C-alpha positions in Angstrom: -35.8 74.1 203.9 -35.8 77.7 204.9 -37.8 78.9 207.9 -40.4 80.6 205.8 -41.3 77.3 204.3 -42.7 76.3 207.7 -45.6 78.7 207.3 -48.7 78.0 205.3 -49.0 78.7 201.6 -51.3 81.6 202.2 -48.8 83.5 204.3 -45.9 82.6 202.0 -47.9 84.1 199.1 -48.7 87.3 201.0 -45.1 87.6 201.9 -43.9 87.2 198.3 -46.4 89.8 197.1 -45.5 92.2 199.9 -41.9 91.8 199.0 -42.5 92.5 195.4 -44.6 95.6 196.0 -42.4 96.9 198.8 -40.3 99.1 196.5 -41.7 102.5 195.5 -40.5 102.1 191.9 -42.6 98.9 191.5 -45.6 100.7 192.9 -45.0 103.6 190.6 -44.9 101.2 187.7 -48.2 99.6 188.8 -49.7 103.1 189.1 -48.5 104.2 185.8 -49.8 101.1 184.0 -53.2 101.5 185.7 -53.5 104.9 184.0 -52.0 103.7 180.6 -54.0 101.1 178.7 -51.0 99.8 176.9 -47.4 100.8 177.6 -44.0 100.4 176.0 -41.1 99.7 178.4 -39.3 102.9 177.2 -42.3 104.9 178.1 -42.1 103.6 181.7 -38.4 104.5 181.9 -39.2 108.0 180.8 -41.7 108.3 183.6 -39.5 107.1 186.5 -36.2 108.7 187.7 -34.4 105.4 187.0 -32.3 103.9 184.2 -33.9 101.6 181.7 -31.9 98.7 183.2 -33.2 99.4 186.6 -36.7 99.7 185.4 -36.3 96.4 183.5 -35.3 94.7 186.7 -38.4 96.1 188.4 -40.6 95.1 185.5 -39.2 91.5 185.8 -40.0 91.2 189.4 -43.6 92.3 188.7 -43.9 90.0 185.7 -42.4 87.0 187.6 -45.1 87.4 190.2 -47.8 87.8 187.4 -48.9 91.2 188.3 -48.1 92.5 184.8 -47.8 90.9 181.3 -45.4 91.9 178.6 -46.2 91.4 174.9 -43.3 91.7 172.4 -44.0 94.2 169.6 -41.0 94.2 167.3 -38.2 95.7 169.4 -40.4 96.9 172.0 -42.4 95.3 174.8 -45.9 96.4 175.6 -46.8 95.9 179.4 -50.1 95.8 180.9 -51.6 94.9 184.3 -52.9 91.4 185.0 -56.1 92.1 186.7 -56.8 88.5 187.8 -53.5 88.3 189.5 -54.0 91.7 191.2 -57.5 90.6 192.3 -56.1 87.4 193.8 -53.4 89.2 195.9 -55.9 92.0 197.0 -58.3 89.3 198.1 -55.6 87.5 200.1 -54.7 90.9 201.7 -58.3 91.6 202.5 -58.8 88.3 204.0 -55.6 88.6 206.1 -56.4 92.1 207.4 -60.0 91.8 208.1 -59.6 90.1 211.6 -56.6 92.4 212.3 -58.7 95.4 211.5 -61.7 94.1 213.5 -59.6 93.5 216.6 -60.5 95.5 219.7 -57.1 95.2 221.1 -55.5 98.8 221.8 -51.7 98.9 222.1 -51.3 102.6 222.2 -51.1 103.7 225.9 -52.6 107.1 225.1 -55.9 105.4 224.1 -56.3 103.2 227.1 
């Protein structure tokens, strides 16, 4: 058992989500797909300053978490956002950060 397994499932889910979206290329892919109704993986590679192989690795991480879906169309794969999965993770983040944001604790000595 690794130490992260000692935390509740909600925190583990948030940590996995945060890890997946922590790379700017993955954020760029999500942003690109949000502006593109259906997208071929080659189009994404053209949009990012990365090789197709690297883009494919980032797409796999997003797909494995369920943030995107890929549908095979001949030799190409059309990717799209999975809104239900994105909504799930956004809700988890909002629930987690609500008490943090509402906290009155001030740690900045300039504000005390």
